[in-house]
C-alpha positions, 0 to 999 in steps of 0.5 A, a space after each residue: 517502461 511503466 508510466 503513470 498517467 494523471 489526467 487533470 482538467 480545469 473545468 471542474 464544476 463542483 469545486 472550481 479548479 479543484 485540481 490545484 486548490 490547496 489541500 493540506 498546504 499543497 495543490 490537490 494534484 501534488 499528492 498523487 504526483 508525489 505517490 507516483 514519483 515515489 513508486 519504485 516501479 514507475 519510470 515516468 509520471 505524466 500529468 495531462 491537462 488542457 489548462 495553462 494554470 494547472 500546467 504551470 502549477 505542476 511544472 513548479 513541482 519539479 523545483 520542490 526539494 521534498 518531492 522524491 523522484 521529481 525528475 520523472 515528472 512531465 506535463 503533456 497536452 490534453 485536447 479540449 474534447 477529452 477534457 469536456 464534461 461528458 468525455 470518458 477518462 478512457 478518451 484521454 488515455 487513448 489520446 495519450 497512448 497514440 502519442 507516447 511509447 510505453 509498455 504498461 500504464 497506471 491511471 491515477 485519479 488526482 481526486 484520490 490524494 490519500 494514495 501512497 507510493 507503497 499502494 502503487 508498489 503493491 499494485 505493480 507487484 500484483 500486476 507482475 504475477 502470472 495470469 494478471 492482465 490488469 489491476 485496480 485499487 479497492 478498499 474493504 468495507 464492513 457494512 450490511 447491504 440491503 435490497 428492496 424488491 418491487 413490493 417495497 420489501 427489504 432483504 439483506 444481501 451479504 449476511 444472515 439477520 439471524 447470524 449477525 457477524 461481529 465486525 472482526 469476524 466479518 470479511 465485508 466486501 471490496 469497493 472500487 475506490 478509484 485511486 489507480 488502475 494498471 494495464 498494458 498499452 496493448 490491452 488499453 488500445 485493444 479493449 479501449 478500457 482502463 482494465 481488461 482480461 484477468 483483473 486483480 484487486 489490490 487493497 488500500 487502507 480504509 481511509 482511501 474510501 474517500 474521493 474528492 468530489 464535493 466540498 464535504 469530501 475536501 474537509 474530511 480528506 484534509 483532516 486525514 492528510 494532516 493527521 497522517 503528516 503529523 504521524 510521520 515522525 522522523 525514524 530513529 536509527 534502527 538497531 533491532 529488527 524483530 518479526 512474527 513468524 507465521 504469516 510473515 516468515 511463512 505463508 501462514 499455512 499449516 501443512 501435514 505429512 502423512 505421518 502427521 508431522 507439521 510442516 512450514 514453508 519459509 523463504 530462502 531470501 529472508 536469510 540474506 535479509 538477516 545477513 544484510 542486517 547483521 553485517 551492519 550490527 543490527 540485532 535480529 529475532 523472532 517474536 511468536 506466539 507459537 512454541 514449536 520446534 520448527 521455529 527454533 530450527 529456523 532461528 538456529 539456521 538463520 543464526 538469530 540472537 533472539 527467539 521469543 517463543 510462546 509469547 503472550 504479550 509481544 510488546 512486553 517481550 520487545 521492551 524486555 529485549 530493548 532493556 537487554 540491548 540498551 536501546 529504546 522502542 524507537 530503535 526497533 523495527 517490528 514486522 507483524 501481520 495479525 491483530 495480536 501484533 498491533 500493540 507492538 506495531 504502534 509502539 516501535 520506531 518502524 512498523 512493517 507488514 506483509 502485503 496480505 496482512 489484516 486491514 487493522 495491521 495495515 492501518 498501524 504500519 509505516 511500510 507495507 511490503 509488496 510481498 505476501 507472507 512467506 514470499 521474502 517479506 523480511 528481505 524486502 524490509 531489510 532492503 527498505 531499511 537500507 533505502 531510507 537510511 534507517 540502518 548504518 
């Protein structure tokens, strides 16, 4: 059993009772509870507190009709010792682990309200892979770091001043954003730490860099949440699903035989994803910048109605197929992974991407699959469309 554990206390100093202070019309802790309850891998969501006011506020969430999965939610006691200013978060985690049965635990910080259910889905997808013992959330930062030596002389840590990279060419570095940590009960009790062993990092969106510690953080995050809520328009019925090929249907790798033939690796499950959609009358196709015989063969095998190969402007190609099918962009779901997909992703009714898509793409989509490119992304998108009722 996988459980989410959200420790909150009433003794916040910088912002009194911040965990139940209203943020974008909801108590702060509501946003992480919402993300946890909506995660398909989490069986139980526990909020631990020593404060009666927080307890009552969280229990009221169970009456909230908009909170998906609220039946998972429980409030548990937290000792005064583990809620003190000097107590480590691990102390309340260990306290909880000694009282409750579970297999794996995801620690979620209530001060990270930009956390989404899909971020947790991605975390558990990585946690389930061979050799991974723990997972933590990170955000990619593209800043140039400097250090100062004992003589006051500064030097760059992550770039060459004579070869300053452009932002789009700079990989940057990963920063722990404190949103969530996943580990097993066994490892938690053994290491007495939230993560241990072989640790995998799962990237979240750039905005998730912000945590609420000070009043200025509050103002920034509130604006970001409000902007996100405004952007979540109701999804129209999806009548066409289009996808890029390399990096979505494939892993993006380029394989060559000894004879020099180029090979690609597709995933068999995507074929069932196509069948699921076609059985419901949804048009399915590939929009790709490459014009290769391999892509044509895959489209033929899948029985796709649309193959737009060698495409220079994907958005215009999608508009053309909308006109031919008598639908609008609102009726289109598009799956992309790189920056040449961004314009199309921003224009369609539902934008999706693989887990390993470029950061700019992840910021433009509504659904990020837990699978990486070539690992059944299209099948996951098809099932997501069924789950949210976007196809009939």
